[in-house]
C-alpha positions as CSV (number, residue, x, y, z in Angstrom):
1,X,13.9,-17.8,13.2
2,X,12.8,-16.6,16.7
3,X,14.4,-13.8,18.6
4,X,14.9,-13.7,22.3
5,X,12.3,-11.5,24.1
6,X,13.3,-8.0,25.1
7,X,11.3,-5.0,26.1
8,X,11.1,-2.2,23.5
9,X,14.1,0.2,23.5
10,X,14.9,3.6,22.1
11,X,17.5,4.1,19.3
12,X,18.9,7.6,19.1
13,X,19.8,8.5,15.6
14,X,21.2,11.5,13.6
15,X,19.0,12.6,10.7
16,X,19.9,15.1,8.0
17,X,17.5,18.1,7.7
18,X,16.0,17.1,4.3
19,X,14.9,13.8,5.7
20,X,14.0,15.1,9.2
21,X,11.4,17.6,7.6
22,X,9.8,14.8,5.6
23,X,9.4,12.6,8.7
24,X,8.5,15.3,11.1
25,X,5.5,16.6,9.0
26,X,3.9,13.2,9.7
27,X,2.7,12.5,6.2
28,X,5.5,12.8,3.6
29,X,7.8,10.0,4.7
30,X,6.4,7.5,7.2
31,X,9.4,5.3,7.0
32,X,13.2,5.4,7.5
33,X,15.9,3.5,5.6
34,X,18.8,2.6,7.9
35,X,21.9,0.5,8.1
36,X,20.9,-2.7,9.9
37,X,23.6,-2.2,12.5
38,X,21.3,-2.2,15.5
39,X,18.8,-4.7,16.9
40,X,15.8,-2.9,15.5
41,X,12.5,-4.5,16.5
42,X,8.8,-3.7,16.0
43,X,7.6,-1.5,18.9
44,X,11.0,0.0,19.5
45,X,11.3,3.8,19.4
46,X,13.5,6.0,17.2
47,X,14.6,9.3,18.5
48,X,15.5,11.3,15.4
49,X,17.7,14.3,16.1
50,X,18.1,16.7,13.2
51,X,21.8,17.1,12.4
52,X,23.4,19.4,9.9
53,X,26.3,17.6,8.0
54,X,27.6,21.0,6.8
55,X,28.3,22.3,10.3
56,X,28.6,18.9,12.1
57,X,26.1,20.2,14.7
58,X,22.7,19.2,16.0
59,X,19.9,21.8,15.3
60,X,18.0,21.1,18.5
61,X,15.0,19.7,16.6
62,X,13.9,16.2,17.5
63,X,11.0,13.8,16.9
64,X,10.2,10.4,18.3
65,X,8.5,7.6,16.3
66,X,7.6,4.0,17.0
67,X,8.7,1.2,14.6
68,X,5.6,-0.5,13.3
69,X,7.1,-2.6,10.4
70,X,10.6,-3.8,9.5
71,X,11.3,-4.7,5.9
72,X,14.6,-6.7,5.9
73,X,17.5,-6.4,3.5
74,X,17.1,-8.0,0.1
75,X,13.3,-7.3,0.0
76,X,11.8,-4.9,-2.5
77,X,15.2,-3.7,-3.7
78,X,16.8,-2.9,-0.4
79,X,20.6,-3.3,-0.5
80,X,22.3,-5.8,1.7
81,X,22.9,-4.3,5.2
82,X,19.9,-1.9,5.1
83,X,16.4,-2.1,6.5
84,X,13.2,-0.1,5.9
85,X,11.5,0.9,9.1
86,X,7.8,1.8,9.0
87,X,7.0,4.5,11.5
88,X,4.0,5.7,13.5
89,X,3.0,7.5,16.7
90,X,5.1,10.6,16.1
91,X,5.8,12.3,19.4
92,X,7.1,15.9,19.7
93,X,6.2,16.4,23.4
94,X,9.6,15.5,24.8
95,X,11.6,17.4,22.2
96,X,11.6,20.7,20.3
97,X,9.7,20.6,17.0
98,X,10.5,23.4,14.6
99,X,7.8,25.6,13.0
100,X,7.9,24.9,9.3
101,X,4.6,26.6,8.5
102,X,6.4,29.4,6.6
103,X,8.0,27.0,4.1
104,X,6.4,26.4,0.7
105,X,9.0,24.0,-0.8
106,X,12.1,22.1,0.3
107,X,14.6,21.0,-2.4
108,X,17.7,18.9,-2.1
109,X,20.3,20.7,-4.2
110,X,23.4,18.6,-3.4
111,X,24.6,15.8,-1.1
112,X,24.7,18.1,1.9
113,X,22.6,21.1,0.8
114,X,19.0,21.9,1.0
115,X,17.2,25.0,0.0
116,X,14.0,26.4,1.5
117,X,11.5,28.5,-0.4
118,X,9.3,30.7,1.8
119,X,5.6,31.1,1.3
120,X,4.6,34.5,0.1
121,X,3.5,36.7,3.1
122,X,0.1,38.1,3.3
């Protein structure tokens, strides 16, 4: 099944804080699971904008990543209608990256709630 050629494009997406932190650190989560409702292709870019579902507002933190791999629905347990996107080439230069250096642990404590535990000072 061949696709018609197109140049890489940028997909702008909301991302909840718990998942944004895991992608933005560059090591914890080098992938994104998304509905397959866009024409995602290898070498496209994702602009991930941290969005707080409790307030319904963007936090102002953003990161950009290149799609390097696409695992289609039905593979490795992915539900129908979803894809796994392997990410690389994180870019913070165009957006505002938060300083998470003071955080020791992040826990998801509910469907829309996260808790941060600060590192001890000193």
